C-alpha positions, 0 to 999 in steps of 0.5 A: 500500500506504500511506495518509496524511492531509494537509489533510483529503484522503487520498493513497494512494501507491505507493512506487516503490522498494518497488513495483519490488522487488515487481514484480521478485519475479514475474519470478524464477521464470520466469528460473530456469526459462528460461520459454518466450516464450509464458509471458513474453508472458502474464506481461508482459500480466498485470503490465500488467493488474495495474498498470492495476487497481491504478491504478484502485483508487488513483484510485477508492478513494472508490468502494467498488464500483470499488475492490473490483472492481479488488482482485478483478481483482488477486486473479484474476491471482494465482490464474491465475498461481499454478500456474506462478509462485510469484511470483504471491503478489505480486498477492495481497499487493497485493490484501490490503494495499489491501482495508482502504482500499477498505472505509474501514477498517471491520473486518468488511468488511476481514476478510471481503475478506482472509479470502475471498482467503486461503480461495481461496489455501489451497484452490488451494494444496491442490488443485493442490499449489502451491509452499509459497512462494506460500501462505506469502508470501500468508498472512504478508503478508496477516496483517501488512499487512492488520492494519496497514493496517486500523488505519491506514485506520481512523485516517485515515478517523476523522480525515477524519470528525472534520474534516468534522464540525468543518467542518459545525459551524463552518458552522452556527455562522456561519450561526446568528450571521449569519442569527439576528441579521439575521432578528431585525432584519427581524422587528422592523422588519416588526412596526414597519411593521405598527404604523405602517401605519394611523397613519404611512404614511411611517414604515411605508414607511421601515421596509419600505425598511430591511427591503429594505436589511437583506435585501440586506446579509444576502445579501451578508454570507452570501456573504462569510462563505462566502468567509471574510470579514465585511464592514465589520469590527468598527466597522461591526458595533458600529454595526449592533448599536446600530441593532438595539437601538434598533429593538427599543426598547432604550436604548444606551450605547456606549463603544467605542475603535478597537482594532488587531487581525488580521482573524481577531480582528476577525471573531470579535469581530464574530460574538460581538457579533452573537450577544450582541445577538441574545440581548438582543433576543430573550430579555432583555426589557431596557430598557438595554444597554451596549456597551464595547470597550477595550484592556487589557494585551496585548489587548482587552476587549469587554462587552455588558451589559443590565438584562433578566431575567438568570437562571441559564440553561444555555448554549445553542448560541449561547453555546457557539459564542461561547465556542468561537470566543474560546477558539480564539484564546486568549481568555476569555468570562465570562457573569454573569446575576445582575442582567441579563446581562453578557457579557465577552470578553477577547482577546489580540492577537498582534503588537500593542502598545498597540493599534498593529500592531508 
């Protein structure tokens, strides 16, 4: 009858005490009337069937058709026992309270399912002159639990949808950062090999060898990124950045210091550096590029500056992705485009002091 989200997964649980009290409710009427052994046998079988159906609804709550079929079965048990047991309202209560989760919190289907059950309850109560307690309990709990659980289910599934959207966006950014850089480098080396093919066969072979090596390395990095790791660390990424720029014919000035940082910080800076260098190679038309990594008070500062075309361009997907990554770690990203492009990242380093781990 309740649902909660933990770690992006939904857990629809039975409260043992509440469940036991509600189950006990269905036995009150037969106890007061001193029901026959046959009626007791049918009631016990009915309760067993109810527990089985409700368990199916819980286990297969992600499959709408199965969950709704289980709810229909629970409702039919309520309709069947209502003529001789007012406690059959229990079955109706559980069916209407779970219906919102079976339809993933959608308002119209939830109202339709609960409304249909209550229409049948009203008609049966009227035509068979059932005890007032059956209709009253069913209607009140259907209204209260149906409304409350519809809202709760909407919130729970909305949270799940947002979490999935965020995860898809994160994966898209990772693949964009990794593959965009690597494919650009492969294209550059393939073009260079094509130009050297007639004049310098050995040079062309060397470039093709680099293409094969980079492709294999890219495959390994994609696998490692999917596993949540980035091979080689920031220093290796700085070396790859310099190699990429030089291959593209861009002169590089590199002033980098070794900065102690957590793997998460190192991974984000590596991806940001990769995206920045890819943008220089693809769009800047630059002849010179400066790479700088240094410690600052309480953190580190990374700068990628080129003398390319610059311009007041609207931030694209890549720059937005870099900014989101940096801000998620409490850092800042500044982009100047008046004379070439200068990308400056300042990132606080938690748990470090003067570049050394505490």
